[in-house]
PDB file with SEQRES, HELIX, SHEET and CRYST1 records, atoms N, CA, C and O in Angstrom:
SEQRES   1 A   58  MET ARG VAL GLY LEU VAL CYS ALA HIS ALA SER SER TYR          
SEQRES   2 A   58  ARG HIS ALA ASP GLY PRO PRO VAL GLY THR ARG GLN HIS          
SEQRES   3 A   58  ILE ALA ARG VAL ALA ALA GLU LEU ALA GLU ARG GLY HIS          
SEQRES   4 A   58  ASP VAL ARG LEU TYR ASP ARG ARG ASP ASP PRO SER LEU          
SEQRES   5 A   58  PRO ALA THR MET ASN VAL                                      
HELIX    1 AA1 GLY A   22  GLU A   36  1                                  15    
SHEET    1 AA1 2 ARG A   2  CYS A   7  0                                        
SHEET    2 AA1 2 ASP A  40  ASP A  45  1                                        
CRYST1    1.000    1.000    1.000  90.00  90.00  90.00 P 1           1          
ATOM      1  N   MET A   1     -16.141  -0.133  -9.590  1.00  0.00           N  
ATOM      2  CA  MET A   1     -14.774  -0.579  -9.918  1.00  0.00           C  
ATOM      3  C   MET A   1     -14.524  -0.085 -11.365  1.00  0.00           C  
ATOM      4  O   MET A   1     -15.459   0.008 -12.161  1.00  0.00           O  
ATOM      5  N   ARG A   2     -13.306   0.217 -11.680  1.00  0.00           N  
ATOM      6  CA  ARG A   2     -12.960   0.639 -13.018  1.00  0.00           C  
ATOM      7  C   ARG A   2     -12.396  -0.651 -13.709  1.00  0.00           C  
ATOM      8  O   ARG A   2     -11.474  -1.278 -13.187  1.00  0.00           O  
ATOM      9  N   VAL A   3     -12.950  -1.020 -14.854  1.00  0.00           N  
ATOM     10  CA  VAL A   3     -12.665  -2.225 -15.583  1.00  0.00           C  
ATOM     11  C   VAL A   3     -12.190  -1.885 -17.020  1.00  0.00           C  
ATOM     12  O   VAL A   3     -12.804  -1.120 -17.763  1.00  0.00           O  
ATOM     13  N   GLY A   4     -11.069  -2.509 -17.333  1.00  0.00           N  
ATOM     14  CA  GLY A   4     -10.582  -2.304 -18.746  1.00  0.00           C  
ATOM     15  C   GLY A   4     -10.546  -3.689 -19.466  1.00  0.00           C  
ATOM     16  O   GLY A   4      -9.915  -4.644 -19.014  1.00  0.00           O  
ATOM     17  N   LEU A   5     -11.267  -3.726 -20.615  1.00  0.00           N  
ATOM     18  CA  LEU A   5     -11.315  -4.988 -21.414  1.00  0.00           C  
ATOM     19  C   LEU A   5     -10.553  -4.708 -22.694  1.00  0.00           C  
ATOM     20  O   LEU A   5     -10.741  -3.687 -23.354  1.00  0.00           O  
ATOM     21  N   VAL A   6      -9.623  -5.723 -23.040  1.00  0.00           N  
ATOM     22  CA  VAL A   6      -8.791  -5.598 -24.209  1.00  0.00           C  
ATOM     23  C   VAL A   6      -9.280  -6.657 -25.172  1.00  0.00           C  
ATOM     24  O   VAL A   6      -9.393  -7.832 -24.822  1.00  0.00           O  
ATOM     25  N   CYS A   7      -9.566  -6.233 -26.381  1.00  0.00           N  
ATOM     26  CA  CYS A   7     -10.024  -7.109 -27.457  1.00  0.00           C  
ATOM     27  C   CYS A   7      -9.197  -6.879 -28.656  1.00  0.00           C  
ATOM     28  O   CYS A   7      -9.621  -6.143 -29.547  1.00  0.00           O  
ATOM     29  N   ALA A   8      -8.069  -7.445 -28.742  1.00  0.00           N  
ATOM     30  CA  ALA A   8      -7.074  -7.233 -29.802  1.00  0.00           C  
ATOM     31  C   ALA A   8      -7.413  -7.982 -31.071  1.00  0.00           C  
ATOM     32  O   ALA A   8      -6.871  -7.631 -32.119  1.00  0.00           O  
ATOM     33  N   HIS A   9      -8.251  -8.966 -31.055  1.00  0.00           N  
ATOM     34  CA  HIS A   9      -8.481  -9.817 -32.180  1.00  0.00           C  
ATOM     35  C   HIS A   9      -9.823  -9.580 -32.907  1.00  0.00           C  
ATOM     36  O   HIS A   9     -10.115 -10.263 -33.888  1.00  0.00           O  
ATOM     37  N   ALA A  10     -10.640  -8.618 -32.433  1.00  0.00           N  
ATOM     38  CA  ALA A  10     -11.871  -8.382 -33.061  1.00  0.00           C  
ATOM     39  C   ALA A  10     -12.161  -6.847 -32.990  1.00  0.00           C  
ATOM     40  O   ALA A  10     -12.530  -6.350 -31.926  1.00  0.00           O  
ATOM     41  N   SER A  11     -12.008  -6.141 -34.051  1.00  0.00           N  
ATOM     42  CA  SER A  11     -12.192  -4.749 -34.089  1.00  0.00           C  
ATOM     43  C   SER A  11     -13.739  -4.395 -34.064  1.00  0.00           C  
ATOM     44  O   SER A  11     -14.536  -4.951 -34.820  1.00  0.00           O  
ATOM     45  N   SER A  12     -14.087  -3.476 -33.183  1.00  0.00           N  
ATOM     46  CA  SER A  12     -15.460  -3.064 -33.161  1.00  0.00           C  
ATOM     47  C   SER A  12     -15.830  -2.241 -34.378  1.00  0.00           C  
ATOM     48  O   SER A  12     -17.015  -2.119 -34.689  1.00  0.00           O  
ATOM     49  N   TYR A  13     -14.904  -1.696 -35.049  1.00  0.00           N  
ATOM     50  CA  TYR A  13     -15.112  -0.878 -36.281  1.00  0.00           C  
ATOM     51  C   TYR A  13     -15.522  -1.773 -37.464  1.00  0.00           C  
ATOM     52  O   TYR A  13     -16.311  -1.342 -38.304  1.00  0.00           O  
ATOM     53  N   ARG A  14     -15.044  -2.911 -37.539  1.00  0.00           N  
ATOM     54  CA  ARG A  14     -15.180  -3.807 -38.637  1.00  0.00           C  
ATOM     55  C   ARG A  14     -16.614  -3.902 -39.115  1.00  0.00           C  
ATOM     56  O   ARG A  14     -16.882  -3.788 -40.311  1.00  0.00           O  
ATOM     57  N   HIS A  15     -17.584  -4.122 -38.142  1.00  0.00           N  
ATOM     58  CA  HIS A  15     -19.000  -4.233 -38.509  1.00  0.00           C  
ATOM     59  C   HIS A  15     -19.853  -3.255 -37.644  1.00  0.00           C  
ATOM     60  O   HIS A  15     -20.889  -3.602 -37.077  1.00  0.00           O  
ATOM     61  N   ALA A  16     -19.345  -2.051 -37.599  1.00  0.00           N  
ATOM     62  CA  ALA A  16     -19.944  -1.059 -36.650  1.00  0.00           C  
ATOM     63  C   ALA A  16     -21.462  -0.857 -36.980  1.00  0.00           C  
ATOM     64  O   ALA A  16     -22.237  -0.537 -36.079  1.00  0.00           O  
ATOM     65  N   ASP A  17     -21.867  -1.033 -38.201  1.00  0.00           N  
ATOM     66  CA  ASP A  17     -23.250  -0.807 -38.649  1.00  0.00           C  
ATOM     67  C   ASP A  17     -24.174  -1.959 -38.227  1.00  0.00           C  
ATOM     68  O   ASP A  17     -25.379  -1.771 -38.057  1.00  0.00           O  
ATOM     69  N   GLY A  18     -23.593  -3.147 -38.064  1.00  0.00           N  
ATOM     70  CA  GLY A  18     -24.422  -4.303 -37.789  1.00  0.00           C  
ATOM     71  C   GLY A  18     -24.342  -4.719 -36.325  1.00  0.00           C  
ATOM     72  O   GLY A  18     -23.616  -4.109 -35.540  1.00  0.00           O  
ATOM     73  N   PRO A  19     -25.089  -5.759 -35.960  1.00  0.00           N  
ATOM     74  CA  PRO A  19     -25.064  -6.267 -34.612  1.00  0.00           C  
ATOM     75  C   PRO A  19     -23.757  -6.922 -34.308  1.00  0.00           C  
ATOM     76  O   PRO A  19     -23.132  -7.428 -35.240  1.00  0.00           O  
ATOM     77  N   PRO A  20     -23.275  -6.961 -33.068  1.00  0.00           N  
ATOM     78  CA  PRO A  20     -22.071  -7.605 -32.706  1.00  0.00           C  
ATOM     79  C   PRO A  20     -22.198  -9.108 -32.935  1.00  0.00           C  
ATOM     80  O   PRO A  20     -23.261  -9.675 -32.682  1.00  0.00           O  
ATOM     81  N   VAL A  21     -21.138  -9.768 -33.410  1.00  0.00           N  
ATOM     82  CA  VAL A  21     -21.173 -11.211 -33.663  1.00  0.00           C  
ATOM     83  C   VAL A  21     -19.900 -11.837 -33.060  1.00  0.00           C  
ATOM     84  O   VAL A  21     -18.903 -11.148 -32.841  1.00  0.00           O  
ATOM     85  N   GLY A  22     -19.948 -13.058 -32.816  1.00  0.00           N  
ATOM     86  CA  GLY A  22     -18.738 -13.777 -32.294  1.00  0.00           C  
ATOM     87  C   GLY A  22     -18.092 -13.131 -31.100  1.00  0.00           C  
ATOM     88  O   GLY A  22     -18.745 -12.849 -30.096  1.00  0.00           O  
ATOM     89  N   THR A  23     -16.788 -12.895 -31.217  1.00  0.00           N  
ATOM     90  CA  THR A  23     -16.013 -12.342 -30.106  1.00  0.00           C  
ATOM     91  C   THR A  23     -16.558 -10.942 -29.696  1.00  0.00           C  
ATOM     92  O   THR A  23     -16.625 -10.609 -28.512  1.00  0.00           O  
ATOM     93  N   ARG A  24     -16.938 -10.151 -30.704  1.00  0.00           N  
ATOM     94  CA  ARG A  24     -17.521  -8.873 -30.464  1.00  0.00           C  
ATOM     95  C   ARG A  24     -18.764  -8.952 -29.578  1.00  0.00           C  
ATOM     96  O   ARG A  24     -18.966  -8.142 -28.672  1.00  0.00           O  
ATOM     97  N   GLN A  25     -19.577  -9.947 -29.871  1.00  0.00           N  
ATOM     98  CA  GLN A  25     -20.819 -10.167 -29.158  1.00  0.00           C  
ATOM     99  C   GLN A  25     -20.596 -10.497 -27.688  1.00  0.00           C  
ATOM    100  O   GLN A  25     -21.261  -9.977 -26.792  1.00  0.00           O  
ATOM    101  N   HIS A  26     -19.608 -11.403 -27.479  1.00  0.00           N  
ATOM    102  CA  HIS A  26     -19.256 -11.772 -26.111  1.00  0.00           C  
ATOM    103  C   HIS A  26     -18.680 -10.582 -25.317  1.00  0.00           C  
ATOM    104  O   HIS A  26     -19.039 -10.360 -24.161  1.00  0.00           O  
ATOM    105  N   ILE A  27     -17.760  -9.809 -25.978  1.00  0.00           N  
ATOM    106  CA  ILE A  27     -17.132  -8.725 -25.221  1.00  0.00           C  
ATOM    107  C   ILE A  27     -18.248  -7.658 -24.943  1.00  0.00           C  
ATOM    108  O   ILE A  27     -18.241  -7.030 -23.884  1.00  0.00           O  
ATOM    109  N   ALA A  28     -19.201  -7.457 -25.897  1.00  0.00           N  
ATOM    110  CA  ALA A  28     -20.207  -6.428 -25.707  1.00  0.00           C  
ATOM    111  C   ALA A  28     -21.196  -6.940 -24.571  1.00  0.00           C  
ATOM    112  O   ALA A  28     -21.701  -6.113 -23.812  1.00  0.00           O  
ATOM    113  N   ARG A  29     -21.446  -8.140 -24.462  1.00  0.00           N  
ATOM    114  CA  ARG A  29     -22.308  -8.653 -23.391  1.00  0.00           C  
ATOM    115  C   ARG A  29     -21.628  -8.506 -22.013  1.00  0.00           C  
ATOM    116  O   ARG A  29     -22.274  -8.123 -21.037  1.00  0.00           O  
ATOM    117  N   VAL A  30     -20.304  -8.818 -21.943  1.00  0.00           N  
ATOM    118  CA  VAL A  30     -19.555  -8.707 -20.665  1.00  0.00           C  
ATOM    119  C   VAL A  30     -19.520  -7.249 -20.252  1.00  0.00           C  
ATOM    120  O   VAL A  30     -19.823  -6.922 -19.105  1.00  0.00           O  
ATOM    121  N   ALA A  31     -19.146  -6.352 -21.191  1.00  0.00           N  
ATOM    122  CA  ALA A  31     -19.103  -4.943 -20.935  1.00  0.00           C  
ATOM    123  C   ALA A  31     -20.448  -4.364 -20.455  1.00  0.00           C  
ATOM    124  O   ALA A  31     -20.502  -3.584 -19.504  1.00  0.00           O  
ATOM    125  N   ALA A  32     -21.549  -4.776 -21.153  1.00  0.00           N  
ATOM    126  CA  ALA A  32     -22.836  -4.271 -20.746  1.00  0.00           C  
ATOM    127  C   ALA A  32     -23.267  -4.715 -19.397  1.00  0.00           C  
ATOM    128  O   ALA A  32     -23.837  -3.943 -18.626  1.00  0.00           O  
ATOM    129  N   GLU A  33     -22.988  -6.017 -19.087  1.00  0.00           N  
ATOM    130  CA  GLU A  33     -23.393  -6.519 -17.742  1.00  0.00           C  
ATOM    131  C   GLU A  33     -22.598  -5.824 -16.657  1.00  0.00           C  
ATOM    132  O   GLU A  33     -23.136  -5.482 -15.604  1.00  0.00           O  
ATOM    133  N   LEU A  34     -21.328  -5.617 -16.912  1.00  0.00           N  
ATOM    134  CA  LEU A  34     -20.504  -4.939 -15.899  1.00  0.00           C  
ATOM    135  C   LEU A  34     -21.022  -3.469 -15.631  1.00  0.00           C  
ATOM    136  O   LEU A  34     -21.137  -3.005 -14.496  1.00  0.00           O  
ATOM    137  N   ALA A  35     -21.324  -2.783 -16.795  1.00  0.00           N  
ATOM    138  CA  ALA A  35     -21.801  -1.440 -16.722  1.00  0.00           C  
ATOM    139  C   ALA A  35     -23.146  -1.348 -15.980  1.00  0.00           C  
ATOM    140  O   ALA A  35     -23.401  -0.412 -15.222  1.00  0.00           O  
ATOM    141  N   GLU A  36     -23.981  -2.342 -16.224  1.00  0.00           N  
ATOM    142  CA  GLU A  36     -25.323  -2.308 -15.588  1.00  0.00           C  
ATOM    143  C   GLU A  36     -25.161  -2.533 -14.066  1.00  0.00           C  
ATOM    144  O   GLU A  36     -26.040  -2.142 -13.298  1.00  0.00           O  
ATOM    145  N   ARG A  37     -24.057  -3.153 -13.627  1.00  0.00           N  
ATOM    146  CA  ARG A  37     -23.788  -3.374 -12.258  1.00  0.00           C  
ATOM    147  C   ARG A  37     -23.108  -2.184 -11.584  1.00  0.00           C  
ATOM    148  O   ARG A  37     -22.734  -2.213 -10.411  1.00  0.00           O  
ATOM    149  N   GLY A  38     -22.970  -1.112 -12.417  1.00  0.00           N  
ATOM    150  CA  GLY A  38     -22.366   0.110 -11.844  1.00  0.00           C  
ATOM    151  C   GLY A  38     -20.865   0.316 -12.043  1.00  0.00           C  
ATOM    152  O   GLY A  38     -20.282   1.253 -11.497  1.00  0.00           O  
ATOM    153  N   HIS A  39     -20.245  -0.563 -12.825  1.00  0.00           N  
ATOM    154  CA  HIS A  39     -18.764  -0.435 -13.067  1.00  0.00           C  
ATOM    155  C   HIS A  39     -18.495   0.585 -14.193  1.00  0.00           C  
ATOM    156  O   HIS A  39     -19.324   0.809 -15.076  1.00  0.00           O  
ATOM    157  N   ASP A  40     -17.334   1.168 -14.118  1.00  0.00           N  
ATOM    158  CA  ASP A  40     -16.834   2.062 -15.154  1.00  0.00           C  
ATOM    159  C   ASP A  40     -16.105   1.217 -16.160  1.00  0.00           C  
ATOM    160  O   ASP A  40     -15.007   0.784 -15.811  1.00  0.00           O  
ATOM    161  N   VAL A  41     -16.557   0.919 -17.361  1.00  0.00           N  
ATOM    162  CA  VAL A  41     -16.032  -0.033 -18.263  1.00  0.00           C  
ATOM    163  C   VAL A  41     -15.397   0.717 -19.488  1.00  0.00           C  
ATOM    164  O   VAL A  41     -16.016   1.563 -20.133  1.00  0.00           O  
ATOM    165  N   ARG A  42     -14.165   0.349 -19.740  1.00  0.00           N  
ATOM    166  CA  ARG A  42     -13.474   0.891 -20.944  1.00  0.00           C  
ATOM    167  C   ARG A  42     -13.030  -0.328 -21.768  1.00  0.00           C  
ATOM    168  O   ARG A  42     -12.436  -1.263 -21.230  1.00  0.00           O  
ATOM    169  N   LEU A  43     -13.322  -0.309 -23.080  1.00  0.00           N  
ATOM    170  CA  LEU A  43     -12.996  -1.291 -24.001  1.00  0.00           C  
ATOM    171  C   LEU A  43     -11.801  -0.802 -24.920  1.00  0.00           C  
ATOM    172  O   LEU A  43     -11.923   0.184 -25.645  1.00  0.00           O  
ATOM    173  N   TYR A  44     -10.674  -1.530 -24.847  1.00  0.00           N  
ATOM    174  CA  TYR A  44      -9.509  -1.176 -25.639  1.00  0.00           C  
ATOM    175  C   TYR A  44      -9.485  -2.166 -26.801  1.00  0.00           C  
ATOM    176  O   TYR A  44      -9.397  -3.381 -26.626  1.00  0.00           O  
ATOM    177  N   ASP A  45      -9.568  -1.580 -27.994  1.00  0.00           N  
ATOM    178  CA  ASP A  45      -9.810  -2.363 -29.286  1.00  0.00           C  
ATOM    179  C   ASP A  45      -8.777  -1.920 -30.275  1.00  0.00           C  
ATOM    180  O   ASP A  45      -8.103  -0.909 -30.078  1.00  0.00           O  
ATOM    181  N   ARG A  46      -8.651  -2.666 -31.330  1.00  0.00           N  
ATOM    182  CA  ARG A  46      -7.741  -2.268 -32.400  1.00  0.00           C  
ATOM    183  C   ARG A  46      -8.530  -1.498 -33.472  1.00  0.00           C  
ATOM    184  O   ARG A  46      -9.753  -1.588 -33.584  1.00  0.00           O  
ATOM    185  N   ARG A  47      -7.786  -0.772 -34.210  1.00  0.00           N  
ATOM    186  CA  ARG A  47      -8.381   0.049 -35.296  1.00  0.00           C  
ATOM    187  C   ARG A  47      -7.628  -0.347 -36.552  1.00  0.00           C  
ATOM    188  O   ARG A  47      -6.427  -0.094 -36.643  1.00  0.00           O  
ATOM    189  N   ASP A  48      -8.297  -0.967 -37.534  1.00  0.00           N  
ATOM    190  CA  ASP A  48      -7.571  -1.448 -38.709  1.00  0.00           C  
ATOM    191  C   ASP A  48      -7.323  -0.326 -39.759  1.00  0.00           C  
ATOM    192  O   ASP A  48      -6.454  -0.445 -40.623  1.00  0.00           O  
ATOM    193  N   ASP A  49      -8.107   0.743 -39.652  1.00  0.00           N  
ATOM    194  CA  ASP A  49      -8.029   1.832 -40.679  1.00  0.00           C  
ATOM    195  C   ASP A  49      -7.755   3.128 -39.887  1.00  0.00           C  
ATOM    196  O   ASP A  49      -8.572   3.519 -39.053  1.00  0.00           O  
ATOM    197  N   PRO A  50      -6.627   3.788 -40.138  1.00  0.00           N  
ATOM    198  CA  PRO A  50      -6.321   5.028 -39.431  1.00  0.00           C  
ATOM    199  C   PRO A  50      -7.303   6.166 -39.709  1.00  0.00           C  
ATOM    200  O   PRO A  50      -7.363   7.118 -38.931  1.00  0.00           O  
ATOM    201  N   SER A  51      -8.061   6.094 -40.777  1.00  0.00           N  
ATOM    202  CA  SER A  51      -9.066   7.169 -41.014  1.00  0.00           C  
ATOM    203  C   SER A  51     -10.263   7.071 -40.113  1.00  0.00           C  
ATOM    204  O   SER A  51     -11.055   8.012 -40.056  1.00  0.00           O  
ATOM    205  N   LEU A  52     -10.440   5.941 -39.383  1.00  0.00           N  
ATOM    206  CA  LEU A  52     -11.581   5.828 -38.500  1.00  0.00           C  
ATOM    207  C   LEU A  52     -11.285   6.573 -37.161  1.00  0.00           C  
ATOM    208  O   LEU A  52     -10.136   6.787 -36.775  1.00  0.00           O  
ATOM    209  N   PRO A  53     -12.355   6.935 -36.510  1.00  0.00           N  
ATOM    210  CA  PRO A  53     -12.133   7.772 -35.176  1.00  0.00           C  
ATOM    211  C   PRO A  53     -11.371   6.951 -34.177  1.00  0.00           C  
ATOM    212  O   PRO A  53     -11.469   5.725 -34.124  1.00  0.00           O  
ATOM    213  N   ALA A  54     -10.573   7.701 -33.353  1.00  0.00           N  
ATOM    214  CA  ALA A  54      -9.768   7.072 -32.322  1.00  0.00           C  
ATOM    215  C   ALA A  54     -10.631   6.511 -31.193  1.00  0.00           C  
ATOM    216  O   ALA A  54     -10.222   5.544 -30.549  1.00  0.00           O  
ATOM    217  N   THR A  55     -11.825   7.088 -30.925  1.00  0.00           N  
ATOM    218  CA  THR A  55     -12.714   6.578 -29.914  1.00  0.00           C  
ATOM    219  C   THR A  55     -14.142   6.472 -30.423  1.00  0.00           C  
ATOM    220  O   THR A  55     -14.515   7.104 -31.411  1.00  0.00           O  
ATOM    221  N   MET A  56     -14.907   5.689 -29.754  1.00  0.00           N  
ATOM    222  CA  MET A  56     -16.263   5.490 -30.112  1.00  0.00           C  
ATOM    223  C   MET A  56     -17.047   5.064 -28.941  1.00  0.00           C  
ATOM    224  O   MET A  56     -16.582   4.229 -28.165  1.00  0.00           O  
ATOM    225  N   ASN A  57     -18.281   5.619 -28.757  1.00  0.00           N  
ATOM    226  CA  ASN A  57     -19.147   5.199 -27.674  1.00  0.00           C  
ATOM    227  C   ASN A  57     -19.970   4.031 -28.089  1.00  0.00           C  
ATOM    228  O   ASN A  57     -20.535   3.997 -29.182  1.00  0.00           O  
ATOM    229  N   VAL A  58     -20.036   3.070 -27.210  1.00  0.00           N  
ATOM    230  CA  VAL A  58     -20.850   1.859 -27.478  1.00  0.00           C  
ATOM    231  C   VAL A  58     -22.064   1.758 -26.591  1.00  0.00           C  
ATOM    232  O   VAL A  58     -22.832   0.803 -26.702  1.00  0.00           O  
TER     233      VAL A  58                                                      
END                                                                             
């Protein structure tokens, strides 16, 4: 199944160097579990700084 997750209130870029925490941690766990079960998972996130890349592999 193709799954799209929207996370408008927690940018993945904000703490990209550290482990996911809070909402990011929950979304990461859900996405990972779905992917492990064979689903095609896309996460749609916000980007607070336009100089950051438009896409990122997680």
